[in-house]
Each structure stands twice: as C-alpha cells, then as structure tokens.
N, C-alpha and C positions, 0 to 999 in steps of 0.2 A: 562597889566593885561588881556585885551580882547584877545590878541594873546595867552597868556598862557592858558586861558580857552578853546580856540579853539583847541590848541594842545592837551590838556587833553581829550577833547571830541573825537578828532581824534584817540588818542591812545586807548581810551575805545572802540571805534568802531572796531578798528583793533583787539583788544583782544577778543571782542565778536565774530568777524568773525572767528578768529583762533580757539576759543572754539567750534564754530559750526562745523567747518571742522573736528576738532578732534573727536567730537561726531559722525559725519557721518562715519569717518574711523573706529571708534570702533564698530559702528553698523554693518558696512560691514564685519569687521573681525569676529564679533560674528556670522553673518550669514554664513560666510565661514566656521567657526568652526563647526556650526551645520550641514552644508551640507556635510562637509568632511566625517564624519562617514557613512552617507547615501550613498555617492558616492563610498566609500570603500566597503561597503556591496554589492552594485549593481555590482561592478567590480568582487568581489569574487563570487557572484552568477552566473555571466556570465561565469566565468571560470569553475565553477562546471557544468553548463549546457553544455558548449562546450566539456569538457573532457568526460562527460557522454554520450553525443550523438556520439562523435567520437568513443568511446569504443564500443558502440552498432553497429555502422556501420562496424567497423573492424571485430567484432564478427560475424555479419551477413554474410559477405563475406566468412569468414572461415567456418562457419556452412553450408552455402549453397553449397559451392564447395567441402567440405570434408565429410559432414555427413547427408545431407538432405535426401538421399535415405534410409539410415538406420533409420532415424527418421520416415519417412513416412511408412516404413515397420513395425516399432514397433507400430505406431499409428493405422494402419489398421489391425494389427495382429488379434485382437479379432473377427473381421468380416470375414477376409479371412479364418481363421481357421474353421469357421462355414459354409464355402462354399458359402458365399454371395458375389455376384459380385458388385464391386464398379465402378461407372461410373462418367462421367462428362457431363453436359448438355449445356455447353457454351464453346466457343473456348478457352477462357482465364481462365476458372475455375480451371483447374489443376495447371497451373502456378501460379495463384494468391493464391491458397491454399498452394502451396509450399512456396511462399513468406511469407504468414501469419505464417506458422509453423516455418520457418527460423527466422522470426523477434522475435517470442516468445522465441525460443531457444537462440537467440542472447542476449536478455535482461537477461535471466537466466545466460548465460556464463559471461556477462559483469557486473553482479550484484555486485561482489566484488569491482570492480572499482567504480561503482555508489554509493554503500554504503560507501566506503571510502571517496569519495568526499563530500557526504552529511554529514558524521560525521565530516570531517574537517571543514565544514562550520558552523555547530552548536556547535562544541566543545568549542570554546572560550567563548560562552555565558553561559556555565554551570559551576556550582560549582563542586569541586572534588567529593562530595558525589553523586551529580546528575549524573556526568559522569559514575560513577561505577554502579549506579542503571539503567541508560539508557542502558548501554552495556548488563547487565544481562537480562533486560526486552526485549531488541531487540532479543537476541539469543533465548530466550524462545519463543517469538512470531514466529520467523522464524522456529524453530523446530516444533511448533504446526501446523503451516501452512503446512509444508512438510509432517508431520504425517497425517494430514487430507486429503491431496491430495493422498498420497500413500494408505491410508486406503480405500479411495473411489475407486481408480482404481483397487486395488487388490480384494476388496470384493463387494462393492455395485454396481459398474459400470458393472462388468461382470454379476452379477445377473440381472441387469436392461436390458442388451443386450439380455440375454436369454429370459427374460419375454416378451419384445417387439417382438422378433422374433417368439416366440411361439404364442403370441396373434394374430399376423397377418398371421400366417402360412396358415390357411384355407381361408383367404380372398384374398390375392394377392401374387404375386411373388416378393420377396424383391430385389430391385436394388437401392442401396444407392448412392446418390450424394456425391462426395468426400468433397465438400465444406460444405454441411449441416451436414455430419457426423463429420467432424473436429469441427465445431461450436457446435454441440451437445456434443461432448466429453469435450471440455474446459468449456462449459456452465454447465456441470454436475459436474466436479471435483473441479472447483474453489470455488463454494459455500461451499463445505466441508472444504476447507482450511480456509475460512473466519469464518465458524461456529466454528472451533476448536480454534478460538481466544477468546472464551468465558471467560476462567479464566483470561486472560490479561485484558479484558474489565471490568470484575468485580473488579479486583485489582485497575485499574485506577479510576473507579467511586468511590470506597471507599477511595482511596488516596485523591481525590479531595473533599471528603466530601458530595458527592451526594447521597450516600447510605451507609449502614452499615450491619454488620452481622445479627442483629436482624430482620431487614426488609427483608433481603434476605431469611433468614430461615423461617420467617412467611409466605412468599409468595411462598414457595416451590411447593405446589400442583398446583398453577396457572401456575408456570413456566414449570412444567412437562407437563401440558396440552398444553401449548403453544409450547413446543418443539415437541410434537407429531403432532400437527397441522402443524408446519413448516416442519417436516419430511414427512408428507403426501403430502405437496406441492412440495418439492424438489425431491422426489423419485417417482418411478412408483407406481401405486395403488396396491401394494401387501404387505402383512404383513411383509415378510422377509426383504424387502428393507427398510421399515419404521422403523423396529426395529434396523436394522443395522446402521441407522443414529441416531435414537432417544436415544438408550441406551448409546452410547458413549457421546452424548451431555449431558445427565443427569449426567453421571460420571464426565464430565468436569465441569458441574455446581456445583456439590458437592465439587470438588477440589477447584473451585473458591470461594465458600462460606467459606471453611476452611481457605483459604488464607486470606480472608477478616477478619476472626476472629482474626488474629494476626497482621493485618495491621492497623496502626494508621492514622487518617486523617492528612493531611499536615497542619502545623501551619504557620500562617503568621508572618514573622519576622519584 
C-alpha cells in the first residue's frame, strides 16, 4: 500500500509538471501570436519606407540631370524678368540650392509611388465605406493644396515681389541671394496650400464631433477677423495682397460651413 501511494504521488507530480509546461508553452504561443501582427506591420512599414525613399532618390537623379536648369530658370524668372541680379555669397550656396530644389521636385515626382505605398499600408485597416471616403477626401485635399499654391504663385506672390522691390527701390540696389530667394519663395507659397485645406479641416472636425454647423455659423465674424489677421501676417503689408489671401479663405470657410451642415458626426458602433 505504501508503494502504491508513493507511485500515485509520483504520477501526480509528473502530471502537475506536465500541466505547468503546457501552460508555459501556451503562454509563449500567445505571446508569439500577439507579437506576430506587430512584426508584420513593422516589416510592411519598413517596405513602405524603403520603396518611398528609393523612389525619391531615383527621381532626384532624373530631375537633377534632366530638368534642374529649367526648374531654376522658372523659379528665378519673376526676379530676372524685373532686371534683378541673383548672386550667391558662399562657395557651395548655388550647388546646395540646386540640391534643395531638386529634392523638392523629386518628392513631387515620386509622390504617386509614395502615396500608393502609404495607401497600401493603411488600406487593410479600413472598412469599405472608409476606403471610399478616404480616397475622395484625399483627392479633394490634394486639389485644394495645388489650387492654393498655384493661386499664390500666379496672383499673390508676383504682387508681393513687386511690392518689396518698389519699397526698397530708393533705399538700396537689390542683389538677391539665390538660397534666400528660393527659401522665401517656398516659405511664401506653401502656407497658401495649407490654408486652402480649411474645408477639409472643418469637415474632419465635424465628423469627429468636435464642432458643428451652428457653432461655426455663430462664430463667423470672429473667424473672418482671424482670417484677415492671418492674411496680414502671411502677406506683405499692402491691402491688395491681404485681400488676395483673405477673400479666398473666407470663401473656403463658407464652403466648409455648408459642408458641415450636411455632415453627420461619426457614431460609435
């Protein structure tokens, strides 16, 4: 009987040890299961970054060796046409400026590849309705950005150039540094592209439930005041340039308000 009890205790110990090992294996398999999706996403993200960077590098070499002179001539056109001399004040300034312009152009050229990679990365996480809404919203935002940049360059920027040249005509002889001029150009037109995203921003805030049509409509006069203050900051201190930015932004705000009027806040499911 004593031997039988001893055997039973030994079997119970072995079963307990086996149960403990099974529990550890299940815990490890659960950890592996939870880490697998994360590792998959990281690998997918690495692929997106690699292809995007590679496309920009390839586009940069193509742009730099095939079109950089045409781009620089187009960028400096408004100044050269007005008889202003463009100089460089450091040995590497002209070359570095070409690299800067080439890199910006390369990102624009490679943007379809970059956008396609980003879309492929986030697409599996979206529902069919969200995919459709995201595509529409993305193209609207892209169109508004390009519209804002084009409007700025064709209208406001040329007025600003004339204003600054006339304002300093009696004070000194204009000799513009190529690096500072290019930085001024991009620093001037990019905020317009961002400002033209106002309808998209209003739609998203309404969709998220952060604001609504009534609140936006009731605060219209304060928004108009803020728009003209912003226009005064972003543009030269003349009425024409301020109106050139302020009036389109007011129109975009009104469009955004009307969009919010028919937009319903997202409901949690």
